[in-house]
Wavefront OBJ file of the C-alpha trace (Angstrom):
o trace
v 7.081 -33.601 -43.883
v 5.220 -34.006 -40.457
v 6.611 -31.231 -38.201
v 6.312 -32.117 -34.400
v 6.932 -29.643 -31.673
v 7.077 -29.698 -28.179
v 8.651 -28.466 -24.827
v 11.269 -29.920 -22.430
v 12.642 -29.032 -19.161
v 16.333 -28.893 -18.100
v 18.271 -27.410 -15.612
v 21.282 -25.331 -15.035
v 22.204 -26.207 -11.331
v 19.125 -25.218 -9.283
v 17.364 -23.061 -12.348
v 14.536 -24.938 -14.056
v 14.622 -23.746 -17.887
v 12.321 -24.648 -20.506
v 12.816 -25.155 -24.261
v 10.876 -25.569 -27.057
v 11.819 -27.967 -29.818
v 10.706 -29.103 -33.361
v 11.686 -32.102 -35.655
v 10.344 -33.587 -38.867
v 8.704 -37.021 -37.880
v 8.808 -38.137 -41.396
v 12.979 -38.152 -41.042
v 14.402 -41.374 -40.039
v 17.191 -41.785 -37.659
v 19.389 -39.203 -35.719
v 20.251 -35.744 -37.530
v 21.767 -32.297 -36.515
v 20.680 -30.124 -33.932
v 20.420 -26.398 -34.001
v 20.203 -24.491 -30.807
v 18.395 -20.975 -30.978
v 19.115 -18.232 -28.604
v 16.599 -15.901 -27.661
v 16.920 -11.904 -27.482
v 16.668 -9.910 -24.628
v 12.915 -10.347 -24.009
v 13.227 -14.260 -23.336
v 12.320 -17.495 -25.090
v 9.236 -16.056 -27.209
v 7.386 -16.946 -30.437
v 10.099 -15.499 -32.675
v 12.585 -18.149 -31.598
v 9.733 -20.843 -31.518
v 8.992 -19.893 -35.063
v 12.796 -20.396 -36.189
v 12.965 -23.921 -34.601
v 9.886 -24.876 -36.840
v 11.716 -23.226 -39.887
v 14.957 -25.272 -38.843
v 13.005 -28.580 -38.324
v 11.607 -27.834 -42.075
v 15.185 -28.040 -43.235
v 16.014 -31.379 -41.552
v 17.446 -30.320 -38.191
v 15.764 -30.446 -34.809
v 15.427 -26.803 -33.665
v 15.997 -26.432 -30.256
v 14.780 -22.823 -28.835
v 16.654 -22.679 -25.587
v 15.813 -20.598 -22.553
v 18.378 -18.443 -20.534
v 16.106 -16.810 -17.932
v 13.946 -19.598 -16.648
v 10.827 -21.637 -17.227
v 7.875 -18.863 -18.068
v 10.056 -15.845 -17.435
v 9.634 -13.356 -20.218
v 10.269 -9.572 -20.252
v 7.477 -7.227 -21.006
v 9.063 -4.515 -22.669
v 12.559 -2.901 -22.973
v 12.657 -2.109 -19.191
v 12.065 -5.425 -17.909
v 14.113 -7.006 -20.801
v 17.135 -5.091 -19.718
v 16.639 -6.177 -15.933
v 16.698 -9.688 -17.296
v 19.716 -9.748 -19.440
v 21.965 -7.609 -17.268
v 23.014 -9.972 -14.994
v 24.400 -12.279 -17.780
v 26.031 -9.345 -19.219
v 27.578 -8.716 -16.029
v 28.589 -12.103 -15.299
v 29.513 -13.896 -18.478
v 30.946 -16.955 -16.561
v 27.176 -17.470 -15.613
v 25.983 -16.697 -19.144
v 28.422 -19.312 -20.654
v 27.406 -21.955 -18.134
v 23.748 -21.326 -18.809
v 24.269 -21.886 -22.504
v 26.183 -24.868 -22.186
v 23.569 -26.509 -19.952
v 21.453 -26.058 -22.945
v 23.777 -27.753 -25.323
v 24.162 -30.702 -22.968
v 20.152 -30.790 -22.901
v 19.821 -30.953 -26.689
v 22.253 -33.865 -26.788
v 20.083 -36.094 -24.847
v 17.082 -35.870 -27.284
v 16.467 -39.269 -29.107
v 16.436 -37.475 -32.369
v 19.819 -35.562 -32.179
v 23.188 -36.542 -33.560
v 25.198 -35.384 -30.683
v 28.178 -35.152 -32.762
v 26.334 -32.555 -34.823
v 25.169 -29.672 -33.096
v 25.226 -25.771 -33.865
v 24.099 -22.636 -32.514
v 22.224 -19.498 -33.644
v 20.972 -16.445 -31.631
v 19.466 -12.946 -32.250
v 20.558 -9.854 -30.350
v 21.576 -10.846 -26.942
v 21.102 -14.502 -28.155
v 23.839 -13.682 -30.793
v 26.314 -12.916 -27.935
v 25.489 -16.037 -26.016
v 26.186 -18.222 -28.934
v 29.381 -16.518 -29.823
v 30.287 -17.088 -25.898
v 29.243 -20.615 -26.263
v 32.018 -20.972 -29.239
v 34.347 -18.818 -27.020
v 34.248 -21.400 -24.306
v 35.944 -23.858 -26.825
v 32.403 -26.030 -26.626
v 32.552 -28.967 -28.882
v 30.018 -27.791 -31.606
v 30.325 -27.427 -35.436
v 29.553 -23.919 -35.838
v 27.570 -20.711 -34.561
v 25.801 -18.122 -36.208
v 25.321 -14.533 -34.732
v 22.412 -12.593 -36.021
v 22.990 -8.690 -35.107
v 24.442 -9.900 -32.099
v 26.243 -8.226 -29.417
v 30.125 -8.760 -30.075
v 32.354 -7.409 -27.064
v 34.549 -10.118 -25.772
v 33.709 -11.697 -22.207
v 37.235 -10.952 -20.825
v 37.383 -14.617 -19.439
v 38.047 -16.795 -22.400
v 41.201 -15.416 -23.590
v 43.726 -18.031 -24.567
v 40.905 -20.403 -25.466
v 40.964 -22.116 -28.792
v 37.644 -21.874 -30.772
v 36.665 -25.170 -32.275
v 33.315 -23.916 -33.726
v 33.106 -22.170 -36.965
v 31.889 -18.586 -36.559
v 29.559 -16.495 -38.664
v 28.543 -13.228 -37.696
v 25.591 -11.493 -39.597
v 25.609 -7.663 -38.932
v 24.347 -4.459 -39.665
v 26.721 -1.719 -40.281
v 24.587 0.853 -38.656
v 24.106 -0.991 -35.725
v 24.729 1.422 -32.803
v 25.308 -1.402 -30.405
v 27.966 -3.037 -32.299
v 29.903 -0.085 -34.276
v 32.625 -0.601 -36.925
v 35.567 -0.783 -34.491
v 33.920 -3.181 -32.347
v 33.478 -5.518 -35.296
v 37.364 -5.073 -35.986
v 37.851 -6.138 -32.459
v 35.714 -8.827 -32.780
v 37.873 -9.856 -36.120
v 40.954 -9.687 -34.325
v 39.706 -11.420 -31.238
v 38.549 -14.379 -33.706
v 41.932 -14.722 -35.171
v 43.862 -14.837 -32.105
v 41.468 -17.651 -30.853
v 42.360 -19.564 -33.986
v 38.483 -19.598 -35.261
v 37.436 -20.101 -38.747
v 35.488 -16.859 -39.008
v 33.516 -14.728 -41.394
v 31.585 -11.750 -40.997
v 28.738 -10.514 -43.276
v 28.052 -7.035 -43.158
v 24.785 -5.483 -44.632
v 24.822 -1.641 -45.823
v 22.145 0.781 -43.974
v 21.179 -1.939 -41.827
v 20.633 -1.273 -37.977
v 20.249 -3.708 -34.888
v 17.296 -6.300 -34.980
v 16.939 -6.522 -38.702
v 15.580 -9.919 -38.717
v 12.576 -8.611 -36.526
v 9.598 -7.537 -38.285
v 8.210 -5.670 -35.292
v 11.516 -3.578 -34.768
v 10.793 -0.183 -35.884
v 12.539 2.200 -33.467
v 15.371 4.218 -35.350
v 16.206 6.383 -32.431
v 17.033 3.203 -30.433
v 18.739 1.596 -33.553
v 16.477 -1.020 -34.145
v 14.787 -1.422 -37.530
v 13.538 -4.424 -39.526
v 15.446 -4.719 -42.588
v 13.649 -7.151 -45.224
v 16.484 -7.403 -47.590
v 19.300 -8.191 -44.615
v 16.553 -10.488 -42.914
v 16.320 -12.738 -46.276
v 20.014 -12.379 -47.219
v 21.140 -13.624 -43.606
v 18.932 -16.448 -43.339
v 20.084 -17.664 -46.784
v 23.958 -17.239 -45.259
v 22.822 -19.340 -42.479
v 21.350 -22.136 -44.271
v 24.524 -22.424 -46.564
v 26.600 -22.229 -43.398
v 24.922 -25.153 -41.896
v 24.824 -27.150 -44.807
v 28.676 -26.705 -44.859
v 29.522 -27.426 -41.373
v 27.263 -30.655 -41.199
l 1 2 3 4 5 6 7 8 9 10 11 12 13 14 15 16 17 18 19 20 21 22 23 24 25 26 27 28 29 30 31 32 33 34 35 36 37 38 39 40 41 42 43 44 45 46 47 48 49 50 51 52 53 54 55 56 57 58 59 60 61 62 63 64 65 66 67 68 69 70 71 72 73 74 75 76 77 78 79 80 81 82 83 84 85 86 87 88 89 90 91 92 93 94 95 96 97 98 99 100 101 102 103 104 105 106 107 108 109 110 111 112 113 114 115 116 117 118 119 120 121 122 123 124 125 126 127 128 129 130 131 132 133 134 135 136 137 138 139 140 141 142 143 144 145 146 147 148 149 150 151 152 153 154 155 156 157 158 159 160 161 162 163 164 165 166 167 168 169 170 171 172 173 174 175 176 177 178 179 180 181 182 183 184 185 186 187 188 189 190 191 192 193 194 195 196 197 198 199 200 201 202 203 204 205 206 207 208 209 210 211 212 213 214 215 216 217 218 219 220 221 222 223 224 225 226 227 228 229 230 231 232 233 234 235 236 237 238
């Protein structure tokens, strides 16, 4: 195994974005790519590490950028400011993540017929929105993602298979929202599954999350199980 990583610039309109990507140089030929969408703080170490882990599994890991080259939030207040425009304008969000999908397909190691996307928190919502636009990808995986429908994709058929990995006690997506999400996916003709982890809050994959009042707490079992669920899902769709 010889994991190589680098960054690549790409554009959404006039906005310059910078992705971090990783692949195994020991593998010959083209292979599936997995987009990784960051949480509300921006493209950080957390998603870079996931890109490397996906490269170790034989994929091209592509940690995309929603905010712009070098833009990172420094804490909850700034993160919220960065995220909010995309929550308010889901069409802008959808255009931005579709730009990342177009960019990854141009990498020479990528089999452009075999792409998937995973995302964490805000990133979970982004990859679900990518699927909601009817994007031609194999599948998406949301880790403790926000589940609310965007309101501009009603009537669009979802081509991607959908896996949502969710903490039952996540205050940002309570059980009634999970049910609404399941109904929405069914209406859109998606092949979907939801894995729900008991006694688990938001941000359960993030080892630094430890704020029960805010509803973000790391949960080692859910972290481990959700990664295994994602691995099985990716093997199946590719």
